[in-house]
N, C-alpha and C positions, 0 to 999 in steps of 0.2 A: 284722577286729576281733572279739575273744572277747565272747560276750553276756554282758549283765550278771547273768544267771541263774548264766551257768557261774563267773563269777568271784565271786558270791556265795557258791556253794557251795564252793569252794576256800578263800574267807577263814573261812566257818564250819567246814570240817574243818581248817584250821591252827589256829583257836581252840580246838578238841577236841584237836589232836595238839600242841599248843605250839610250832608251826611258825615261829618265828621270822623264819626266810630268807624263807618264802613271804608272812607278814605285812608285812614290810620292803618286799618288792616290789610288793605290791598295795594297800598303805596308805600315804596321804600321810604324810610325818613330822609335820605340824602336825596331823593328824587328831583329833577328840574322841568318846569314846568314852562315851554318856552311861548310866550306870547308875541304878537307882532310888536309890540313896543317894551316888553318887560321879560326877564326870567326870574320865576320865583322857585323857592324850595317847597317841599310838601305842606309845611305847616304856614308859609306865607301866602300860599294858594288858599289854604283853607281859610286862613284870616282875611282875607281879601274876599271871599264868597261870603265869611260871616259879616263882614262890615257892608254888604250890598255894592262893592264897586264893581262887581260883575255879576249880573243875574243871567244864569242860562235858562232860556224859556223854551224853545224847541230845537231839536237836531233831526234833521233828516238824513240819514245814510242811505248813500247812493250805491256806494261799492265798498267791497272789502278784500284785501288782500294779505295773506299772512306768508311770512318768510322766516325760516327757522334757520338758525347757525348754532350748533352746539347747545349751549345753556343760554342763547339768546333768541328771544322772539320778537320779531316786528310785524305790527299789524299797521297796515295803512289803511285808513277811513276817508273815503272822498264823501262830503256832505256839505249839507247848508245848516248854518247855525244860526239862530237867532237869538240874540242876548239883550239885556241891557247893559251899557258900559258907560259909565260916568252919565249916568242918568239919560242916556240915548239910547232908542232901540236901533239896533245895527243887524242886518242880516249880511253874512259872508259866507260865500263858497270857500271852503279850504280841503286839502289832504291834511289832515291830523296823523302823524306819526307817533305811534305808541311803542316805545320799548319796554320789553318786558324780560325780567332774568328768571332762569329758572334754577331752583335750589331745592333740593328732596322732593322733586315732582311737583313743586308748588311755583306759581307763577307770580311777579311783582312786579309792579311797574317802577320803572327805573327812570324814564324820560316821556314825557307829552310835549308834542311841538306842533305849532300851526303853521302851514304854508297856504297863504292866501292865494287862490287860483283865479284865471279868468274864464268865461264859459264863451 
């Protein structure tokens, strides 16, 4: 089984590259992406990326913790994210909660939520 940290890296690279094929493979069709102002399904997230409404520029991962619960795995990523949102460059510190479901030893992202933090 591919490790959760490797899958997470693939997903973040796919978000940056607007790689809908990889996102479709690694993210459950009913997954939710909870941003600071909107909640999107996997396909809505992909469409937002394709439209250039959010452009992921750079992610600096500062800390990761993994929590396993039977068939659920939670990855907490403390990070700084640089993105272009609505035409403006924004840099935010976040803890991003990635929730994965285990099926037949495979991991599939079911939720990705951003929580802005203060330093």
